[in-house]
C-alpha positions, -999 to 999 in steps of 0.1 A, spaced: 442 -102 518 422 -96 487 428 -123 460 409 -107 433 394 -74 423 357 -69 432 331 -66 404 313 -34 401 281 -48 417 302 -62 447 318 -28 451 284 -13 452 273 -38 478 304 -32 499 297 4 499 260 -2 509 272 -24 538 298 3 549 271 30 550 246 8 568 217 24 550 205 -6 532 185 -35 550 203 -68 543 171 -81 524 178 -53 498 214 -63 491 224 -88 464 227 -123 479 254 -134 456 275 -102 463 270 -107 501 283 -144 496 313 -133 476 322 -106 502 318 -130 530 340 -155 513 367 -128 509 363 -119 545 354 -83 539 321 -87 557 306 -106 586 270 -112 596 257 -93 627 223 -93 644 217 -58 630 229 -67 594 262 -72 576 293 -53 588 325 -47 574 356 -65 588 390 -47 594 400 -59 559 366 -47 545 370 -13 561 406 -11 546 394 -19 512 363 5 515 386 34 527 408 30 496 379 31 472 374 63 451 349 88 465 321 103 446 329 141 440 304 152 466 323 132 491 358 143 480 356 178 492 348 210 475 376 211 449 359 188 422 327 208 425 345 242 424 364 230 392 332 218 375 314 251 383 344 272 371 344 253 339 307 256 333 311 294 339 340 297 314 320 277 287 287 294 292 302 330 293 304 332 257 269 318 251 250 347 268 217 357 249 
């Protein structure tokens, strides 16, 4: 179980491990060590992988608006349209 909150850097590294798009050599060694110590990742021949606990934590992290579905983008576009309507030249 997670004993402490992750730092912003550790959270970024956890996300990068989850997406599997970053070679291990490009990840912060200190963050990898901390995530291993929390049993959130394990070493694998293809690079670090999330453990079951790591996956649970990752799944609970907030998603960027582009990953959260269309609603946040549609709300932003509606607000931009509303604001810019009165500024036509």
